[in-house]
Structure formats: structure tokens, C-alpha cells
C-alpha positions as CSV (number, residue, x, y, z in Angstrom):
1,X,93.6,-83.2,92.8
2,X,91.1,-83.9,95.7
3,X,92.5,-83.6,99.2
4,X,89.2,-82.9,100.8
5,X,88.5,-86.1,102.8
6,X,89.5,-89.7,102.8
7,X,85.7,-90.4,103.2
8,X,85.4,-89.7,99.5
9,X,88.2,-92.1,98.4
10,X,87.5,-95.0,96.1
11,X,86.9,-98.5,97.5
12,X,89.8,-101.0,97.4
13,X,89.7,-103.5,94.5
14,X,90.1,-106.3,97.1
15,X,87.0,-105.1,98.9
16,X,84.9,-105.0,95.7
17,X,86.1,-108.5,94.8
18,X,85.1,-109.8,98.2
19,X,81.6,-108.5,97.7
20,X,81.3,-110.6,94.5
21,X,82.5,-113.7,96.3
22,X,79.8,-113.4,99.0
23,X,77.0,-112.7,96.5
24,X,75.4,-116.1,97.1
25,X,72.6,-117.5,99.2
26,X,73.6,-117.7,102.9
27,X,72.2,-117.2,106.4
28,X,70.8,-113.8,107.1
29,X,71.8,-111.1,109.6
30,X,75.1,-112.0,111.3
31,X,74.7,-115.8,111.3
32,X,76.6,-116.2,108.0
33,X,80.0,-117.8,107.7
34,X,81.8,-114.5,107.2
35,X,80.3,-112.7,110.1
36,X,81.1,-115.7,112.3
37,X,84.8,-115.3,111.5
38,X,85.1,-111.8,112.9
39,X,85.6,-112.7,116.5
40,X,88.4,-115.1,115.7
41,X,90.1,-112.9,113.1
42,X,90.2,-109.9,115.4
43,X,91.3,-112.0,118.3
44,X,94.2,-113.2,116.2
45,X,95.1,-109.6,115.2
46,X,95.0,-108.3,118.7
47,X,96.4,-111.3,120.5
48,X,93.5,-111.6,122.9
49,X,89.9,-112.8,123.0
50,X,87.6,-110.1,121.6
51,X,84.0,-109.7,120.5
52,X,83.7,-108.0,117.1
53,X,80.6,-106.5,115.4
54,X,80.2,-105.0,112.0
55,X,78.3,-101.7,111.7
56,X,77.7,-99.4,108.8
57,X,79.3,-96.2,110.1
58,X,81.8,-94.9,112.5
59,X,79.2,-92.8,114.3
60,X,77.2,-96.0,114.9
61,X,80.4,-97.8,116.2
62,X,81.2,-95.0,118.6
63,X,77.7,-94.6,119.8
64,X,77.2,-98.3,120.5
65,X,80.5,-98.5,122.2
66,X,79.6,-95.6,124.6
67,X,76.2,-97.2,125.2
68,X,78.0,-100.3,126.5
69,X,80.2,-98.2,128.8
70,X,77.9,-95.5,130.1
71,X,74.3,-95.5,131.5
72,X,71.8,-92.8,130.6
73,X,72.5,-90.9,133.8
74,X,76.3,-91.0,133.4
75,X,78.9,-88.9,131.6
76,X,81.7,-89.5,129.0
77,X,84.8,-87.4,129.2
78,X,86.1,-86.4,125.7
79,X,87.9,-83.6,124.0
80,X,85.9,-80.6,123.1
81,X,86.9,-81.1,119.4
82,X,86.3,-84.9,119.4
83,X,84.2,-86.2,116.6
84,X,81.6,-87.6,119.0
85,X,81.1,-84.1,120.4
86,X,81.3,-81.9,117.3
87,X,80.4,-84.0,114.3
88,X,77.9,-86.8,115.2
89,X,74.7,-84.8,115.6
90,X,74.0,-85.9,119.1
91,X,74.2,-89.6,118.2
92,X,76.2,-90.6,121.3
93,X,73.7,-89.0,123.6
94,X,70.8,-90.6,121.5
95,X,72.2,-94.1,121.7
96,X,73.1,-93.9,125.3
97,X,69.6,-92.5,126.0
98,X,70.9,-89.2,127.4
99,X,74.5,-89.6,128.8
100,X,76.3,-86.3,129.0
101,X,79.5,-85.6,127.0
102,X,81.9,-83.8,129.4
103,X,84.1,-81.9,127.0
104,X,87.6,-80.6,127.9
105,X,90.4,-78.8,126.0
106,X,94.0,-79.6,125.1
107,X,96.4,-78.9,122.2
108,X,95.9,-80.9,119.0
109,X,92.6,-82.4,120.3
110,X,94.6,-84.7,122.7
111,X,93.3,-85.6,126.1
112,X,95.8,-85.6,129.0
113,X,95.4,-87.1,132.5
114,X,95.5,-83.6,134.0
115,X,92.7,-82.4,131.7
116,X,90.6,-85.4,132.5
117,X,91.2,-85.1,136.3
118,X,90.4,-81.4,136.0
119,X,86.9,-82.1,134.8
120,X,86.0,-85.0,137.1
121,X,87.8,-84.1,140.4
122,X,85.2,-81.4,141.2
123,X,82.2,-83.6,140.7
124,X,80.5,-84.5,144.0
125,X,79.4,-88.1,144.5
126,X,75.7,-87.2,144.9
127,X,72.5,-87.6,143.0
128,X,72.5,-83.9,141.8
129,X,75.6,-84.2,139.5
130,X,76.3,-86.4,136.5
131,X,78.9,-89.0,137.4
132,X,81.6,-89.9,134.8
133,X,81.5,-93.5,133.6
134,X,83.8,-93.4,130.6
135,X,86.6,-91.6,128.8
136,X,86.8,-91.4,125.0
137,X,90.0,-90.6,123.0
138,X,90.4,-90.4,119.2
139,X,93.3,-92.2,117.4
140,X,94.5,-90.3,115.4
141,X,93.0,-87.1,116.8
142,X,91.0,-84.6,114.8
143,X,94.2,-82.8,114.1
144,X,96.1,-85.9,113.0
145,X,98.1,-86.4,116.1
146,X,98.8,-89.9,117.4
147,X,98.7,-91.2,121.0
148,X,101.7,-93.4,121.7
149,X,101.2,-96.6,123.7
150,X,102.6,-94.9,126.7
151,X,100.2,-91.9,126.4
152,X,97.3,-94.3,126.1
153,X,98.5,-96.4,129.0
154,X,98.6,-93.3,131.3
155,X,95.0,-92.5,130.4
156,X,94.1,-96.2,130.8
157,X,95.6,-96.3,134.3
158,X,93.6,-93.3,135.2
159,X,90.5,-94.9,133.9
160,X,91.0,-98.0,135.9
161,X,91.9,-96.1,139.1
162,X,88.6,-94.1,138.7
163,X,86.5,-97.1,137.7
164,X,85.9,-95.7,134.2
165,X,85.7,-97.4,130.9
166,X,88.0,-96.3,128.1
167,X,86.8,-96.0,124.5
168,X,89.0,-95.3,121.5
169,X,87.5,-93.8,118.4
170,X,89.8,-95.3,115.8
171,X,88.4,-93.8,112.6
172,X,92.0,-93.5,111.5
173,X,93.3,-96.3,113.7
174,X,95.2,-97.8,110.8
175,X,97.1,-94.6,110.1
176,X,98.0,-94.3,113.8
177,X,99.4,-97.9,113.9
178,X,101.3,-97.4,110.7
179,X,102.9,-94.3,112.2
180,X,103.7,-95.9,115.5
181,X,105.0,-99.1,113.9
182,X,103.7,-101.0,116.9
183,X,101.4,-104.0,117.3
184,X,97.7,-103.1,117.4
185,X,97.6,-104.6,120.9
186,X,100.2,-102.3,122.3
187,X,98.1,-99.2,121.8
188,X,94.7,-100.7,122.7
189,X,93.9,-103.4,125.3
190,X,97.5,-103.6,126.6
191,X,97.2,-99.9,127.3
192,X,93.8,-100.1,129.0
193,X,91.4,-99.6,126.1
194,X,88.1,-101.4,126.7
195,X,86.3,-100.8,123.3
196,X,87.6,-99.7,119.9
197,X,85.8,-98.3,116.9
198,X,88.1,-99.7,114.1
199,X,87.7,-97.6,111.0
200,X,87.8,-99.1,107.5
201,X,85.8,-96.8,105.3
202,X,88.3,-94.0,105.3
203,X,91.1,-96.5,104.5
204,X,89.6,-98.2,101.4
205,X,86.5,-99.8,102.7
206,X,83.0,-99.2,101.4
207,X,80.3,-99.4,104.0
208,X,81.6,-101.4,107.0
209,X,83.3,-100.5,110.2
210,X,84.2,-102.8,113.2
211,X,83.3,-102.4,116.8
212,X,85.8,-104.4,119.0
213,X,85.2,-105.3,122.6
214,X,88.4,-106.2,124.5
215,X,86.3,-107.2,127.4
216,X,83.8,-109.6,125.8
217,X,81.5,-109.3,128.8
218,X,80.8,-105.7,127.9
219,X,79.4,-106.8,124.5
220,X,76.4,-108.7,125.9
221,X,73.7,-106.2,125.1
222,X,75.2,-104.8,121.9
223,X,73.4,-107.4,119.8
224,X,70.1,-105.9,121.1
225,X,71.2,-102.3,120.8
226,X,72.4,-102.7,117.3
227,X,69.0,-104.3,116.3
228,X,67.0,-101.7,118.2
229,X,68.8,-98.9,116.5
230,X,68.0,-100.3,113.1
231,X,71.6,-101.2,112.4
232,X,71.3,-105.0,112.0
233,X,71.6,-105.5,108.2
234,X,69.8,-108.5,106.9
235,X,72.7,-109.3,104.6
236,X,75.5,-108.8,107.1
237,X,77.8,-111.0,105.1
238,X,78.5,-108.1,102.7
239,X,79.8,-106.0,105.6
240,X,81.8,-108.8,107.1
241,X,83.4,-109.6,103.8
242,X,84.6,-106.1,103.4
243,X,86.3,-106.2,106.8
244,X,87.9,-109.6,106.2
245,X,89.2,-108.4,102.9
246,X,90.9,-105.5,104.5
247,X,92.4,-107.7,107.2
248,X,93.8,-110.2,104.7
249,X,97.5,-109.8,104.3
250,X,97.3,-106.6,106.4
251,X,95.8,-104.6,103.6
252,X,94.4,-102.2,106.2
253,X,98.0,-101.4,107.2
254,X,99.4,-101.2,103.7
255,X,96.7,-98.7,102.7
256,X,97.4,-96.6,105.8
257,X,101.2,-96.6,105.2
258,X,100.6,-95.3,101.6
259,X,98.3,-92.5,102.8
260,X,100.8,-91.5,105.5
261,X,103.7,-91.5,103.1
262,X,101.7,-89.1,100.8
263,X,101.0,-86.8,103.7
264,X,104.8,-86.8,104.6
265,X,105.5,-85.7,101.0
266,X,103.2,-82.7,101.5
267,X,104.5,-82.0,105.0
268,X,108.1,-81.6,103.6
269,X,106.8,-79.1,101.1
270,X,104.8,-77.2,103.7
271,X,107.7,-76.7,106.2
272,X,106.9,-74.0,108.7
273,X,103.3,-73.6,107.4
274,X,102.4,-76.8,109.4
275,X,100.1,-76.0,112.4
276,X,100.8,-79.5,113.9
277,X,103.3,-82.3,113.3
278,X,102.1,-84.7,110.6
279,X,101.7,-88.1,112.2
280,X,98.9,-89.7,110.1
281,X,97.3,-88.7,106.8
282,X,96.0,-85.2,107.6
283,X,97.8,-81.9,107.4
284,X,96.8,-78.5,108.8
285,X,98.5,-75.6,107.0
286,X,98.7,-71.8,107.6
287,X,97.5,-70.2,104.4
288,X,96.0,-66.8,103.6
289,X,92.6,-66.6,101.8
290,X,94.5,-65.5,98.7
291,X,96.8,-68.4,98.9
292,X,94.0,-70.9,99.4
293,X,92.2,-69.3,96.4
294,X,95.3,-69.7,94.3
295,X,95.6,-73.4,95.1
296,X,92.0,-73.9,94.3
297,X,92.5,-72.1,91.0
298,X,95.0,-74.8,90.1
299,X,92.4,-77.4,90.7
300,X,93.2,-78.6,94.2
301,X,90.3,-79.3,96.6
302,X,90.5,-79.1,100.4
303,X,88.8,-77.8,103.5
304,X,89.2,-74.4,104.9
305,X,89.8,-74.9,108.6
306,X,88.9,-71.8,110.6
307,X,90.5,-68.5,109.6
308,X,93.9,-68.7,107.9
309,X,94.2,-72.5,108.0
310,X,93.5,-75.4,105.6
311,X,93.1,-79.1,106.1
312,X,94.5,-81.5,103.6
313,X,93.8,-85.3,103.7
314,X,95.7,-87.8,101.7
315,X,93.9,-91.0,100.7
316,X,95.1,-94.6,100.4
317,X,95.0,-94.6,96.6
318,X,96.8,-91.3,95.8
319,X,100.1,-92.2,94.3
320,X,103.2,-89.9,94.5
321,X,102.6,-88.6,91.0
322,X,99.2,-87.4,92.0
323,X,100.5,-85.7,95.2
324,X,103.6,-84.1,93.9
325,X,101.9,-81.3,92.0
326,X,100.2,-80.1,95.2
327,X,103.5,-80.4,97.1
328,X,105.2,-78.2,94.4
329,X,102.3,-75.7,94.5
330,X,102.6,-75.4,98.3
331,X,106.3,-75.0,98.2
332,X,105.9,-72.3,95.6
333,X,103.5,-70.1,97.7
């Protein structure tokens, strides 16, 4: 009955099993045999050489990524509703030691080349103004919309032409790839992405996310930044094991497909109430306060999203029989 957030979903059985398997004496920090597999495993997944780091949270992954792309005196172009701008309590600015977030608008929390150019074209190349150093996009966006490989490639081309780094906040990267049906490479490094925050916690993980550098040379100082930030766990094998378990047999993709399918079931029931197309596992519906109260009276839990809207999120573990009652209740409004 809970459609509040996929952050609250249970942990995959495979992840819990993996934690038991690594519960033995081994090397500390990230020198263990599981952490040492991450570079190779992600290089295989993306079809190119990468550097991969485990971190505990998506906020840490995003912030360390931006610290690698942007100096303290620089700026990061992002959407005004991006998670890094609205929901990370200034962590990107903290980890970059003061870099400015240069927020712009756009429907569905998507950035466009025109919007990006609009904010950076007017910046003078002089010491009195913050110079952009990076662009950050969210996949899927805060409104559940997915950037196609072509859309990312256009932004990637703009970033290269302007000498900017491109970061992708992939908190729901798995849901986006499941929707697109493409190879992970097609919507990341092949489209110009330099650094990816690969989310696992929302998709069945417990306490580990991945930070992926498609340009390994960018990762050089991240070991030190992670330690300095207090994010270097002494028993890193537990984080690495979670990620490896999710990558095994493409469990990350299977879980995302299940969540997306559940969201589509609700989308069909919602019809014209949908504020945005449903492309991942989030839905945004037009509902009155009375209708929202009626759904809650039936036991359903979800976010109010501004005035007259609600956000519903389907998790990887919610089977059709658990979702159908909500679909029927929405259809009956």
C-alpha cells in the first residue's frame, strides 16, 4: 500500500545473501577482492575502461563527481529542480569547496541545449564572474522523464564544444535504461557523459551506490576526496558485494523493469490525470485534496506534490497484485 518512495523499499534477497558471503576476514578499506573487481565489472558492463568507486549515498556520489569536474571557483549548470540543487542540503557546494550551481528551467526537469546556452552565453570571460566548468543532468529526471541517447548526445556535444564536463545523476539510471531498451554505454560515455552516479539503493540495494568515471584520468584525486570527506568505509567489501550482486545476471535491470511495469499499470488507470508521461517508475497525478484524502483513507501512502498533484513511486518488489488495488482506486475517482 506504500507508494511513497523507492528509497523505503526492501533490500533484494541476493544483496542480503552477498553480505553473508563477504562476512569473513579480508583486507580493509577498498583493498579487498570484491572492491578490486569493480573497475573490471563496470568496464565490462559499459564496454570501455572505467574507474569505479563505491560510496554510501547518491548525494556523496554526485558531490564527489562534481568535485572532480569543477574547481571551487567554477560553476555547474543544472536544472532548477535537480536533486543536487533542491534536495542535497548544499552538499555539492560543500564537496567542491564552493562551486556555484547555475540553475535553469525546462519542462519535466529536463535540460536542453538552448537552456544551457542561455545561462552561459552571457557570462563574460573575466575574473569577476563565475565560469561554468560542468553540466549535470538527471536520468531519469525528478519528474520521471528519460533522456534518450540522442538527447544526451546533443548535450554532450555542447559540453565538449564549450570545454565543460558532463555529469549524469543516475539515481534511477536502471529505470531509464530499462525504459530505453538500449545498452548502458549508448546513453552514457558514447553520448558524452564523463561521470555517472549509478544508483542501486532505490533499486533493491541497501547502502551502496557506484561512482563511475568514463575518463579514468578524472578519478585521480577521488580516493583522497572520499577519505577526506569521511566516506572511506573500513569494511568496503560489504558495499562492493552489494553492487556486484546487483550486477550479477543483470539483476539491476530486472528490478528496474519490474518497477517500470508496475508504474505503467498505474499510468493506464490514471489516464488524463497524468501530469507527465510515465517513462520510469514515478507518476505525477492531478488530484484534488479530497481525492488524495480518499486514497489515503483506503490505506495508500504517497507524496503530495505541490497543490493539486501527487507523486507515486513503484518499487522493484511490488507485484501486480499489490499495485492493482491502487490502480482500481485511481480509476474509480
